[in-house]
C-alpha positions, -999 to +999 in steps of 0.1 A: -027-353+406-040-332+378-062-359+366-078-362+400-083-324+405-096-317+371-122-344+373-134-333+407-171-322+406-170-305+441-146-277+432-156-242+442-149-230+407-143-252+377-108-253+362-121-240+329-135-209+348-101-204+363-084-207+329-109-182+314-101-157+341-064-161+336-068-158+298-090-127+301-066-110+324-037-116+301-056-104+270-065-073+290-028-068+297-036-068+334-007-086+352-022-080+387-055-096+377-036-125+359-015-131+390-046-131+413-064-155+389-034-179+388-031-178+426-068-185+430-066-214+406-036-229+424-052-225+458-084-242+446-066-270+430-045-275+461-076-277+483-091-303+460-059-323+460-057-322+498-092-336+500-082-365+478-050-372+497-069-372+530-094-398+518-086-433+530-073-456+503-094-484+491-086-517+508-069-543+486-091-571+475-085-606+490-097-623+459-073-651+449 
């Protein structure tokens, strides 16, 4: 699932932006901000994954 969500071009915020926010909050020793950043990242990744899961699967080829 990670490979699908990390490659998504239509995410509200890129995964790297999320990681930067988490990193910055940790370096600032701000656990509340770090928690919010992690929660935001997980929620965004979950929305992206849900979109992939709701898309119809490609039909198998009948080539023989």
